[in-house]
C-alpha positions, 0 to 999 in steps of 0.5 A: 879875437874881439867879442861883442863884449870887448867892443862894448867895454872899449866903448864904456872906457871911451865914455868914461874918458870923455866924462873925466875930461868933461869933469876936469873942464868943469873943475878947472873952470870953477877953480880958475873962476874963483881962485885964479888971481892972475890973467887967464892968459897966464893959465895954460891948462890944456884939455883935448876934449875942450879943444875938440868941443870948440874946434878951430875957434878955441880960445883960452877963455873957453877953458874957463867958461862954466856955462859951456862946461855944464852945457857940454856935460848935459849934451853928452847924455842922450836920455835921463830917466828916474824910477820911483819905486813901486806904487800904483800907476798914475803918477801920485801915491794914492794914499797921500796924493803926493808925487813920489820921490825918485829912487833910482836914475839912469843916464844913457850915454850912447845906444845901439851896439854897443850901448853905455849908461850910468845908473845909480841910487838917489837920496831923499833929495833927488841927488845921486848917492851911487853911480856905476857905468854899464855897457852892453852890445846886441844880444848881451846883458848889461854888464857893470864896468868894474873900474869905479870912478869918482867922476861918474858920481860928479857927472851924475850930480850935474843933472836934475832928478826931481819930480 
């Protein structure tokens, strides 16, 4: 019997696989751009997500397009938010008149039933220090996807969290 939690976990697994393929694409594009000495036609790297992203118009150069890989990563997020910790409403710290530094982030990947997001902590420079995948379905609490993956942190690092 499939429960709402099972369906939401399956969606989290699908989102994680998509993130892995996106990060693999970006890593390959960066690596081939800087280290590949032969013809890119000799590079036979394959990625199912990249092929589906470009559809029938896919050519080998698409796999090496850093801008396209970065754009695909940004398009994968429905919403990106930050949290500034506890302070008086109004945007600035009342004592210093400065904008607060974000402390936490959230990247919404899909919503509804089920929903999936990445949450984590930011360092003092607005860069992700931690990243965890969470999922939920209607009427269920957010649950941490326990199979942690390095690609989540790399994925989150592609977004700007500054003020």
